[in-house]
TORKOLMAR-177922 format. One record per residue: x, y, z of N, C-alpha, C, O in turn. Coordinates in steps of 0.02 Angstrom, whole numbers, padded with zeros to 5 digits, always signed. Layout:
REM TORKOLMAR-177922
XYZXYZXYZXYZ;...
END
This chain:
REM TORKOLMAR-177922
+00173-00030-01233+00212-00068-01279+00212-00142-01205+00212-00131-01144;+00213-00196-01231+00205-00252-01177+00274-00266-01161+00318-00262-01204;+00285-00283-01101+00352-00298-01072+00382-00366-01104+00343-00406-01128;+00447-00378-01106+00460-00426-01138+00468-00489-01080+00465-00477-01020;+00477-00543-01101+00478-00592-01042+00539-00597-00988+00537-00626-00933;+00595-00560-01017+00664-00553-00992+00653-00492-00924+00674-00494-00866;+00606-00435-00964+00608-00389-00918+00544-00407-00858+00545-00374-00806;+00496-00454-00866+00454-00465-00807+00493-00502-00768+00493-00487-00708;+00537-00560-00791+00577-00606-00751+00632-00561-00701+00645-00579-00644;+00655-00512-00727+00702-00470-00687+00653-00426-00640+00666-00420-00580;+00611-00403-00661+00571-00364-00608+00548-00412-00544+00545-00393-00486;+00531-00480-00569+00513-00525-00518+00563-00535-00484+00553-00527-00423;+00624-00551-00502+00697-00560-00468+00707-00512-00419+00726-00530-00363;+00695-00443-00436+00708-00384-00390+00653-00379-00339+00662-00364-00280;+00598-00393-00365+00550-00399-00330+00555-00436-00249+00539-00413-00194;+00584-00503-00268+00579-00554-00228+00654-00540-00177+00666-00571-00126;+00690-00495-00202+00757-00469-00165+00752-00435-00118+00780-00446-00064;+00710-00382-00133+00712-00301-00108+00631-00289-00071+00618-00250-00025;+00598-00321-00097+00525-00293-00071+00493-00342-00017+00497-00403-00024;+00469-00319+00024+00424-00373+00086+00366-00346+00060+00368-00288+00039;+00302-00386+00057+00236-00385+00040+00205-00403+00098+00216-00455+00129;+00159-00352+00117+00103-00375+00179+00032-00366+00145+00011-00318+00114;-00002-00434+00163-00077-00413+00126-00119-00407+00189-00110-00442+00239;-00173-00351+00184-00214-00367+00225-00289-00360+00193-00303-00339+00137;-00329-00380+00237-00405-00397+00184-00465-00349+00217-00467-00350+00278;-00502-00319+00191-00557-00280+00206-00616-00313+00182-00617-00335+00125;-00669-00317+00225-00737-00348+00201-00756-00302+00152-00745-00242+00162;-00788-00326+00087-00817-00282+00041-00882-00249+00069-00899-00197+00041;-00923-00274+00122-00980-00243+00147-00984-00192+00184-01033-00154+00189;-00912-00185+00223-00879-00141+00267-00887-00150+00328-00889-00104+00369;-00893-00226+00343-00898-00252+00408-00838-00246+00442-00843-00252+00503;-00793-00237+00424-00737-00201+00462-00723-00153+00480-00670-00142+00508;-00773-00108+00469-00772-00031+00487-00741+00010+00430-00745+00071+00435;-00713-00015+00380-00689+00021+00319-00681-00022+00244-00666-00082+00237;-00692+00014+00205-00686-00024+00133-00632+00011+00109-00604+00062+00130;-00621-00037+00045-00562-00020-00004-00565+00054-00023-00515+00090-00029;-00634+00074-00034-00644+00141-00058-00638+00194-00014-00628+00250-00037;-00642+00184+00044-00633+00226+00104-00544+00235+00108-00522+00289+00127;-00512+00199+00095-00440+00200+00088-00424+00234+00033-00385+00282+00036;-00458+00209-00036-00426+00257-00080-00455+00322-00096-00430+00355-00141;-00505+00345-00065-00538+00425-00050-00481+00451-00005-00448+00500-00021;-00470+00418+00047-00424+00450+00101-00352+00472+00070-00336+00531+00069;-00317+00429+00049-00265+00429+00009-00260+00482-00046-00206+00510-00058;-00312+00493-00075-00314+00534-00141-00333+00605-00099-00310+00657-00122;-00366+00610-00052-00378+00670-00012-00312+00690+00016-00300+00750+00024;-00268+00644+00031-00190+00669+00070-00145+00680+00007-00086+00695+00016;-00167+00674-00047-00124+00674-00102-00069+00617-00100-00010+00633-00111;-00083+00558-00087-00044+00515-00081-00060+00451-00119-00119+00450-00137;-00022+00393-00139-00040+00334-00162-00065+00289-00104-00044+00298-00047;-00113+00239-00121-00132+00200-00066-00065+00158-00035-00075+00126+00017;-00021+00156-00056+00048+00117-00036+00057+00169+00029+00042+00160+00088;+00088+00227-00004+00110+00282+00046+00073+00298+00106+00096+00312+00162;-00001+00291+00082-00041+00321+00130-00053+00262+00194-00057+00272+00254;-00056+00198+00157-00044+00143+00227+00009+00126+00260+00001+00098+00314;+00065+00138+00239+00139+00133+00251+00139+00208+00313+00161+00197+00370;+00118+00269+00297+00126+00327+00332+00074+00321+00395+00085+00351+00448;+00025+00286+00386-00036+00266+00442+00008+00216+00485+00021+00238+00541;+00030+00163+00471+00084+00117+00510+00135+00156+00543+00151+00146+00602;+00158+00194+00510+00220+00220+00540+00200+00271+00596+00237+00274+00645;+00139+00315+00591+00112+00345+00633+00090+00300+00705+00100+00319+00762;+00064+00245+00687+00046+00210+00740+00106+00182+00773+00110+00186+00834;+00145+00159+00743+00215+00131+00781+00246+00187+00822+00275+00175+00875;+00240+00245+00797+00289+00312+00828+00236+00329+00882+00258+00367+00925;+00176+00312+00889+00120+00355+00943+00099+00394+00901+00058+00429+00931;+00102+00409+00849+00071+00482+00828+00110+00538+00830+00087+00595+00831;+00157+00526+00830+00225+00581+00847+00257+00611+00784+00286+00666+00783;+00248+00558+00717+00273+00575+00651+00249+00635+00620+00190+00653+00620;+00302+00668+00593+00294+00724+00559+00305+00701+00493+00351+00662+00479;+00250+00730+00437+00271+00716+00369+00297+00781+00328+00316+00776+00270;
END
């Protein structure tokens, strides 16, 4: 079932208020050393969503690799 216009607007208001977004880019040809598929496969192998996987990787880097999950 399609979301109503009011529902979409409410979701947009919530995201603008509560969610920070960061975009990063990967070269499609793998020129950056990693592809989108690499990230998706690694996340799946870890049993995590891509968002969760990337957040955990960033947290690990910030904590110097000492973070326990």
